[in-house]
N, C-alpha and C positions, 0 to 999 in steps of 0.2 A: 357653236358659240363658245368662246373662251370663258373658262371658269375664273371669276375674279373673287378674291377674298374680300369679305365685307369690311369696309372702313367707314365707320359712322361719321367721320369728318365729311364724307361726301353726301350725307343726308341733309341737303339744303335745297331750298327752292332756287331754280336756276337764275332767277333775277338777282339773287344775292351775290352770286359769282360775277355776273355781268356788272353789277354796281361796284363790287370790290375791284374789278379790273379798271373801272372808270375812275375810282378814287386813286388807284395806283398811277394811272396815266396823267391825271390832273394834279399830281403832287399833293394829294390829300391823305395818303396812307398813314401818316403819323398824326393826323388831327385826332385829338381825343374826343370821343363821343360818349354820351350818357344815354342809356336806354332803360326804360322801366317795363317790367312785366306786371300787368294788372288785368282784372276782368271787370265786366260791366254789370252783370246781374247774376244772382244766385240760382243754382239749378233747382228745378221743380218749384219755383216761386218761394223758395225757403228763405230763412232769415240769415243764413250764414253759409260758409264753405269751410272745408278742411284742406289745407295746402299739403301736397305730397309730391314726391318725385325729385327732391333735391339731391339725394344720393346718386341717382343716375346721371344728373347733370354734372356733378363733381367728377364722376368717372369719365364722362365724355370730355370735359375740359382738360383733364389730365392726359388724355390720349390724343389730343388734336394733332394731326399731321397729314401730309399728303405724300403718298408713295408714288413710285414710277408708273404703276398701272393707272392711278388717278390722273396723273399728268398726261399720260398717253391718251386717255379718254378725252380730256379737255383739248388736247392738241387736235384730235380728230374733229371735234365740234367746230373748231375755227373761232376766230375773233380774238385770240390771245397770242402774245408773242413770247419769245424765249426769255426775255427779261422778267416777265411776269411769272413764268414757270420757275425761274431761279428763286424768285421770292417765295413761291409756294413750297419749294423743296426745304426751306428752313422755317416754314410757318409753325408758329406755336402761339399759345395765348400768353400775353404779357401784362394783362390788365388786372382790374380789381372787380370783385363781385361781392355784393351784399345780398342776403336773402333772409326771409322769414323761415325759421326752423320748421321742419316737417312736423305735422300734427297740430299746428297752430290753427285756431279758428280765425278766419279772415273774412273780409267784407269787400264789396265792390268799390272800385276806384282807388284803392290803396296799393302801393307797390308791394308785390310779393318778392320781387328780385330787382336789383339795379345793377347794370353792367356798365363799368367805366373802362374803356379800352380804346386803342387805335381803331379808327372807323372801320377798316377792313375786317379786323378781327370781330368787332362787335356785331357787324352786319352778318357775317357768315355763320354765326352760332344761333341766330334767331330761330330757325325752324326746329332744331332739335330741342332747344330749351322749351319752346312752346309745346311741342309734342309731349315731352315728359311731364311738365307741370300740368298741362291741360288734362291729360289722360288720368294720371294718378290722383290729382285733386278731385276730379269728377267721381272716381270710384270710391275714394276715401269719404267723400261727402255723402254719397249714396249709402255706403255702409254705416255711417254714423246715424243716418236717418232710420235705416232698417233696424239696427240694434236698439235704437231709442224706442221704436215701436214695440219691440219685443219685451220691454220692461224687465230687463235683467236676465231673461232666458237666453241661453247660448244660441248663437246663429253661426252656421257653417256656410262657407262659400262653395257652391256646387257648379260653377258656371263655365269651366274650361272648354267644354265641347261647343258652347255657344259663343265663345269669345271671338273677337275679330283678329284671329291669328295667334301664334304662339306667344309673342311678347305681350300681347294684351292679356292673355290668360295668366302668365307668370307674374307680370308686374301688377295686373289687376288684383291678384290674390294678395300680393304684398300691400297694396294700397288699402284693400278691404280690411286687412288685419290692423293697419294703422287706425282705420275708422271704427274698429271695435269688434269685428267678427272674431269668433274663438278659434277658427281653424279653416282649413280648405280641403277640397278633394284633390287638389292638384299636387301630385307628388314632387314634381321638380321645384315648385315654389317652396316646399319644405327643404329640399336638398340644397337649393341655392340661397334662400333667404331665411330659412328657419320658421316659416309659417307652419304651425302644426298641421300635418296631414293625417286624415283618417278616412275610413270608408266602411260601408256595410256590404250590401249585395245588390245585384240588379235582378229584375224579374227573370232574366235568363237562368240564373242559378236555380231558382225554384222550378222552372220549366225543364231543366236538365234531368231532374229526378223523377222517379215513377210516381211519387206523391209529395204533396206539400210538407207533410210531417217529416218524411225522410230528409228533405232538403233542409228543413229547420234543425232537425236533430244533428245532421252532419255539421252544420255550421256551428252549433253550440259545442260540439265535441272538438272542433278545430280551434275555436276561440273562446274557451271557457271563462277567461278573465273579464271579458267585456264583449257582449254580443248584442247586435241590433238586427232584428228580423223584419223584412219587408212583407207586410201582411195583406197587400191588396192585389196580388197576382190573379186571384180567382174571385173570392168573396171575402171581404174584410171581416164581417161579423159571423158569418156562418162557417167559414173554414179557417181563415187567416189567423184570427186571434185565438180560437180554440186550439189550433195546431201549435201555435207559438207557446201557449200556456203548457200544453202537454210536453213540448220539447224542453222547455225550461225546467219543468218538474222532473222529467226523466233523466236529464243530464246534471241536474243539481247546480246550474249556473246561478250566481248571486247577483252580479251586475248585469242588468239586461234592459233592453228597450225594444219597442216596436215602432215601425215607421209606416206612415200612410202617405201615398204619393198621388192620390186621386180621390174623387168623390167629395161629398159634403163634409169638410174637415171638422166643422163645429159639431155637427150631429155625431159623426163617427167617433171623434175623440171622446165625447161624453159617454157614449156607449162602451167604448173600449175601456175607459177608466172604470166603469161599473164592473165590467167583466174581469179585469185584472184584480181589482180590489176584492171581489167576491171569491176569487181563486187564491187569495193570500199573497198576491204580488203587488202590494201597495207601493213597493219601492221601484217597480218597473216604470221606466219613463216612456213618454209618447213623443215621437218626433214627427213633424209634418213638413212636407215639401210640396212641390207642384206650382210653378210659376207664381211665387209669392213676391210681394214687395212690402214697403212700409204701410201702405194703405190697407192692403188685404190682411196683414198681420194685426194691425190695430183693430180692424173690424172683427177678426176672429176672436180676439181677446175680449172685446166689448160684448160679443155675443155669448161669452162664457165657455169658449173652447178650452178643453183640458189638454193643452199642448205644453210640453216641458222644454222643447228645443225646436229650432227651425233650420231647414236647409234651403238656401236661396240661390238660384242659379242665374238664368239669363237676365232677369230684371235688375240684378246687381252688377254682374260682370260687364254688361253693356250700358248700364244706367238707362234702361230702355225708355223710361218716361221722359228723359231729357239727356240725350246722348252726346251733347257737345258742351264743353265747359265755357269756351269763348274767351280764354285769355288772349291778350294781345301784347305786342312788343313795340313800343313807340319811343322815338327819339325825344328826349326832354331837355337836352343841353349839349353844348360843345365847349371846348376850351380854345380861347384865342392864342396867339403866339406868345403872349405874356403870361399865359396860364390862368387868365381870368375865366370864370364860368359864365357862359352866355346862354341864358334860357331860350328854349325853342318850344313852339306851340303849334298844334294842328287844329285848325278851325273847321267847322262843318255846320251845315244847315240843321243837321241832327245834333241837338244840344248834347245828347249823351255821348257823342263822339269827339267833343272838344277835349283835348288832353290838358293835363295839369303840368305846366312847365317847371324846369329847374331840377337840380340835384336835391333830393329830398330825404327826409327821415320820417319814421312813423312812431308815434308814442301811443301806447295803450294806457288809459287812465283808469286805475282801479280804486274803488272805495276802500279806505283803510278799515272801516268798520264791518263791511260785508265781504270783502275779498272779490267782489263782482266787478266785471268790466263795465264802466259807465259810458265810455266813448273812446274813439281813436282820433288822434289829431295828426294830420299830415303837415309837416313843417319844412322850411328850407334847411338844408344840411347843417348850417352853422347856428341854428337856434337851439337853445337849451331851456327846457321847461323846469321852472322852479316849483316843485310840488309842496313847498312849505307855505305857499301863499295861495289865496283864492285865484281861480282861473276862469275867465269868462270865455265860453266857446259859442260859436254861432253856426247856423246852417249856411253852407256856402251858396245855396240857391235862393233860399228864403232868409235873407240875412237878419230879418226882424225876429227870427226865432233864436233866442239866446238862452244860455243856461250857465249858472255860476257853480263851479265845482269847488268844494272845500273838503279837507281831510281826505285827500286822495294821494295815490302813489303813481308816478309816471315811469313806465318802462319802455325802452326802445324795442321795437319788434325786429328790425333788420339787424343782422349780425354779420361780421366780416367772414367771407368764405375763401376768397382768393385775394392776395396782395402781391402786386407786381408779377402775376402769373404763378405764384406759389400758393398752394393750399395752406390756409392757416386755421381751418376749422376741422375739428375732430367729429366725425359723424357718430351719433349715438347708435346703440344697437337697436334692432327693430323692436324688441320688447320695451326698451326705454322710450322710443318714439310713441309707441302705442299708449303707454302710461301717461306720457306728456300730453297726448291728444285727449285722453280722458280727463286730465286735470284742466286743460284749456277749455273743454266743453263745460266742465263744472263751474268755471268762472263766468259763464255767460248766463244772463237772466233767462228764466224759463219762457218768458214771453217772446224772446227772440228765437227760441227753438221750436215754437209751435209749428205744426204742419200747415195749418190753415191761418191765413192772415197774420203772419208773425209780426211782432213789433219791429219797426225800422230802427236798427242800431245806428247811433250817431257816428258818422265819419266826416269830420270837419277839417277845414283848412285853417292854419294860423292866420292872423291878421296880415303878417308880412307876405305869406304865400298868396293869400287872396288878392292883396294889392298888386302883386306882380302879375298874376294870372289875368285879372280883369283889366289891368292897365295894358297888357299885351293884346287882349281882345279888342279893346278900343282902338289901339294904334294900328293893328293889322287891318281892321275894318275901314278905318279912315284912309289908310294907304291904298286899300283896294278901290275905294271910291275915287280917289285922285287919279288912279291909273286908267280909269274908264275914259 
């Protein structure tokens, strides 16, 4: 098999190329289309999500191109002609993109990204955009839940070996850091993205020595400035902790910790704490790992576990309890020959799959007295919210549910990323994104962030957008009946 260099432009679902060729043949390649990325429900039945993956989308858009190997592959597949291949040789993105910055708390139904571009371009980038935003948003959201359960205790991401491939491990560590973890075990995630990497030892280290004490002493001598010893290779309370205390004392290490990776963590951590304190090692930390998630961590702390930090692996890096984010990429408008925006809608017997038409913007409405987010309002692109006046919002499904907001500040969530194919957005550093995520979470009421039965955050439509959407629903259904 011929070895082909990996060009991520080719990471598309094949129907997207077939449709692109169809647009080309039917004279529609320059028709401007608007697509929204949004999701329909929060992971783990939670009250929110954290958006992530924008930086990778930017890198992808900037590198869009087809090389001769790609064209040769498509030629072999058949169904395309040389005129289309000539177009692909000069293919690049020339459109506009708006997106919600990474680390922002987001909610179902609202656009996380809007693409405005010639139809062929907008269609071909669908798969990669969804892949990046879906994966990283999923892991960032899970990380936010887990670190919230830890109540300020550090959480490290330990999941590389259980991740669904190399990219999932590396980008998963990046997303987890955005969501609040303190570091990762994945070295390349540190090398590439600056996610702080650290590690202790495996059981094999202990097994390689003639005795547990020798293994611990050797490790303390190698890493005297900061050492964590794994104490459950043989017996936590009868040998592991006593040998760790002896090694700490004999080598004089000051910054130290012990880790347990099995057993009854609540019981063991309490006993370990007693033993460490009695030996004069009150400063020694206790780290717990072993298939943890937000629910187990919350349970451990409610039971009184004496754990100072957590290592979380497979249930974080795969979001095991809810492994699919479910973001979608839907056409919401096109431009006619005169440049007028023509809204488009998808109907369905499943009400949740009916899309919201038109080129849109999203406002987050903050209480000026609390700094908390009170609601999000999805509007038509040309609407401007006057936050100096009271604003009545209403539930788009149950329109009789209304609320009047006063003393609020309106902030747009979507920001320009690309204009006419040129990047106009400067990506923040990863630590900046992480801090922004922390601030975004702090702006959300505690009731929305509950693990169980979270409060439903308001995501409403403006009156203008609601009129357009429901007017189109009535018209399309009327037309469907006439065509029978």
